[in-house]
C-alpha positions as CSV (number, residue, x, y, z in Angstrom):
1,X,0.0,0.0,0.0
2,X,2.8,2.4,0.9
3,X,4.6,1.6,-2.3
4,X,1.4,2.3,-4.3
5,X,1.0,5.7,-2.6
6,X,4.6,6.6,-3.2
7,X,4.3,5.7,-6.9
8,X,1.1,7.8,-7.2
9,X,2.7,10.7,-5.4
10,X,5.8,10.6,-7.7
11,X,3.6,10.6,-10.8
12,X,1.7,13.6,-9.5
13,X,4.8,15.5,-8.7
14,X,6.2,14.8,-12.2
15,X,3.1,16.1,-13.8
16,X,3.0,19.2,-11.6
17,X,6.5,20.4,-12.4
18,X,6.1,19.6,-16.2
19,X,9.4,17.7,-16.6
20,X,10.7,17.9,-20.2
21,X,10.1,14.9,-22.4
22,X,13.3,13.9,-24.3
23,X,12.8,13.1,-27.9
24,X,9.5,13.2,-29.8
25,X,7.5,11.1,-27.3
26,X,5.1,13.8,-26.1
27,X,1.5,12.5,-26.8
28,X,0.2,15.9,-27.9
29,X,3.0,16.1,-30.5
30,X,2.1,12.7,-31.7
31,X,-1.6,13.7,-31.8
32,X,-0.8,16.7,-34.0
33,X,1.0,14.4,-36.5
34,X,-2.0,12.0,-36.5
35,X,-4.5,14.9,-37.0
36,X,-2.6,16.3,-40.0
37,X,-2.2,12.9,-41.5
38,X,-6.0,12.3,-41.3
39,X,-7.1,15.6,-42.8
40,X,-7.7,16.2,-46.6
41,X,-7.6,20.0,-46.7
42,X,-7.6,23.2,-44.6
43,X,-7.9,26.9,-44.9
44,X,-6.5,29.6,-42.7
45,X,-5.4,33.2,-42.5
46,X,-1.7,33.3,-42.0
47,X,-0.8,36.3,-39.9
48,X,3.0,36.4,-39.4
49,X,5.7,38.8,-38.2
50,X,9.5,38.6,-38.0
51,X,12.5,40.9,-38.5
52,X,10.3,44.0,-38.5
53,X,8.0,42.7,-41.3
54,X,4.4,41.6,-41.1
55,X,2.4,39.6,-43.7
56,X,-1.2,38.4,-44.1
57,X,-2.0,35.6,-46.5
58,X,-5.2,33.6,-47.0
59,X,-3.8,30.1,-47.3
60,X,-5.6,27.0,-48.8
61,X,-4.1,23.5,-48.7
62,X,-5.3,20.3,-50.2
63,X,-3.6,16.9,-50.2
64,X,-1.4,15.6,-51.7
65,X,0.1,19.1,-51.4
66,X,-1.8,21.6,-53.5
67,X,-1.3,25.1,-52.1
68,X,-2.8,28.5,-52.9
69,X,-1.7,31.7,-51.3
70,X,-3.8,34.9,-51.7
71,X,-1.7,37.8,-50.5
72,X,-3.3,40.5,-48.4
73,X,-0.2,42.1,-47.0
74,X,2.3,42.9,-48.6
75,X,1.7,42.5,-52.3
76,X,-2.1,42.8,-52.0
77,X,-3.8,41.0,-54.9
78,X,-0.9,38.7,-55.7
79,X,-1.7,35.0,-55.9
80,X,0.6,31.9,-55.8
81,X,-0.4,28.3,-56.6
82,X,1.8,25.3,-56.1
83,X,1.1,22.1,-58.0
84,X,2.8,19.1,-56.3
85,X,2.2,16.8,-59.3
86,X,4.1,19.1,-61.6
87,X,6.3,20.5,-58.9
88,X,5.7,23.9,-60.3
89,X,4.6,27.3,-58.8
90,X,2.4,29.7,-60.7
91,X,2.8,33.3,-59.5
92,X,0.4,36.1,-60.6
93,X,2.0,39.2,-59.1
94,X,-1.0,41.6,-59.5
95,X,-4.2,39.7,-60.1
96,X,-5.5,36.6,-61.9
97,X,-6.3,38.7,-65.0
98,X,-2.7,39.7,-65.6
99,X,0.4,37.9,-66.7
100,X,1.9,35.0,-64.7
101,X,5.2,33.3,-64.0
102,X,5.9,29.6,-63.8
103,X,8.6,28.9,-61.3
104,X,10.4,26.1,-59.5
105,X,9.4,26.0,-55.8
106,X,13.0,26.8,-54.8
107,X,13.2,29.9,-57.0
108,X,14.8,32.8,-55.0
109,X,12.0,35.1,-56.2
110,X,9.6,33.3,-54.0
111,X,11.9,32.1,-51.2
112,X,12.2,34.3,-48.1
113,X,15.3,35.3,-46.2
114,X,15.1,32.2,-43.9
115,X,15.0,29.9,-46.9
116,X,11.3,29.0,-46.5
117,X,9.8,27.6,-49.7
118,X,6.3,27.3,-50.9
119,X,6.3,23.5,-51.1
120,X,7.3,23.3,-47.4
121,X,4.9,25.9,-46.1
122,X,2.0,23.8,-44.9
123,X,1.1,22.6,-41.3
124,X,2.5,19.2,-42.1
125,X,5.9,20.6,-42.9
126,X,5.8,22.6,-39.7
127,X,4.9,19.6,-37.6
128,X,7.7,17.6,-39.2
129,X,10.2,20.3,-38.4
130,X,9.0,20.4,-34.8
131,X,9.3,16.6,-34.5
132,X,12.9,16.8,-35.7
133,X,13.6,19.5,-33.2
134,X,12.0,17.4,-30.4
135,X,14.2,14.4,-31.3
136,X,17.3,16.5,-30.9
137,X,16.1,18.2,-27.7
138,X,13.2,18.2,-25.3
139,X,9.4,18.7,-25.2
140,X,7.9,20.6,-22.2
141,X,4.2,21.0,-21.6
142,X,3.2,24.5,-20.6
143,X,0.1,25.8,-18.8
144,X,-2.9,26.3,-21.2
145,X,-3.6,29.8,-22.4
146,X,-6.6,31.4,-24.0
147,X,-6.2,32.5,-27.6
148,X,-9.1,33.9,-29.6
149,X,-11.6,32.5,-27.0
150,X,-10.0,29.0,-27.2
151,X,-8.3,27.5,-24.2
152,X,-5.2,26.1,-25.9
153,X,-2.8,23.4,-24.7
154,X,0.8,24.6,-25.1
155,X,4.2,23.0,-25.7
156,X,7.8,24.2,-25.7
157,X,10.0,22.2,-28.1
158,X,13.6,23.0,-27.7
159,X,16.8,22.0,-29.4
160,X,20.3,23.5,-29.6
161,X,19.5,25.9,-32.5
162,X,15.7,26.4,-32.4
163,X,13.0,26.7,-29.8
164,X,9.3,26.4,-30.7
165,X,6.4,27.7,-28.5
166,X,3.1,26.2,-29.7
167,X,-0.5,27.0,-29.0
168,X,-2.7,24.1,-30.1
169,X,-6.4,24.2,-31.0
170,X,-8.3,22.3,-28.3
171,X,-10.5,20.4,-30.7
172,X,-8.6,20.3,-34.0
173,X,-5.3,19.5,-32.2
174,X,-3.3,21.5,-34.7
175,X,-1.1,24.5,-34.0
176,X,-2.8,27.9,-34.3
177,X,0.0,30.0,-33.0
178,X,3.7,29.3,-33.3
179,X,6.6,31.3,-31.9
180,X,10.0,30.3,-33.4
181,X,13.1,31.4,-31.5
182,X,16.5,31.1,-33.1
183,X,19.8,30.8,-31.2
184,X,21.0,34.0,-32.8
185,X,18.2,35.9,-31.0
186,X,15.8,36.3,-33.9
187,X,12.1,35.5,-33.6
188,X,9.2,34.6,-35.9
189,X,5.6,34.6,-34.8
190,X,2.8,33.0,-36.9
191,X,-0.9,32.9,-36.2
192,X,-3.1,30.5,-38.1
193,X,-6.4,32.4,-37.7
194,X,-9.8,30.9,-38.5
195,X,-8.3,27.5,-39.1
196,X,-10.9,25.3,-40.9
197,X,-10.3,21.6,-41.6
198,X,-11.9,19.4,-44.3
199,X,-14.2,22.1,-45.8
200,X,-15.8,21.7,-49.2
201,X,-13.3,23.0,-51.7
202,X,-13.7,23.6,-55.4
203,X,-10.8,22.0,-57.3
204,X,-10.7,25.1,-59.6
205,X,-9.2,27.0,-56.7
206,X,-5.9,25.4,-57.7
207,X,-6.1,26.1,-61.4
208,X,-3.4,28.7,-62.3
């Protein structure tokens, strides 16, 4: 009986002080991976800031990797579509009624200063990067926090070079806010606002 009580007390203490989990063994991190693998599409308003710049993009994703970005800020009216079958990006800089460019996803014209590319811009790519970070470092549960009227579970995923702070949708179990901290002191913040999963999407959305 004493042994059982001691074991229960030890477990309670461990949960209370949120001991880091080494590797990618955190159940919430695994759940995020499973939820992304199960979905077919999603839409969200990407609201991000970093290095003194801010951007807003209406983002549409459909498996096996079709991506559409409608830019609100900066480059209002620009549209970008990635076709994973052809591995090509179509960029319309002004509106769909004007000329377009067909580019490789790694083209520097559409790659940001951190090397982010269109074909690796979806939630699945984000989660995979976080899992790699977790395998190299630790995962620490943080106290829940309210974000846009949602009480979100939170995680801190830390490795030598990068630290992620994650706010996770309580029902969808996908990240809706990500703070990325670099060892050099730089910081990126991304909100995935109005995240909707498995909506009815018209395939013509991804026609360039």
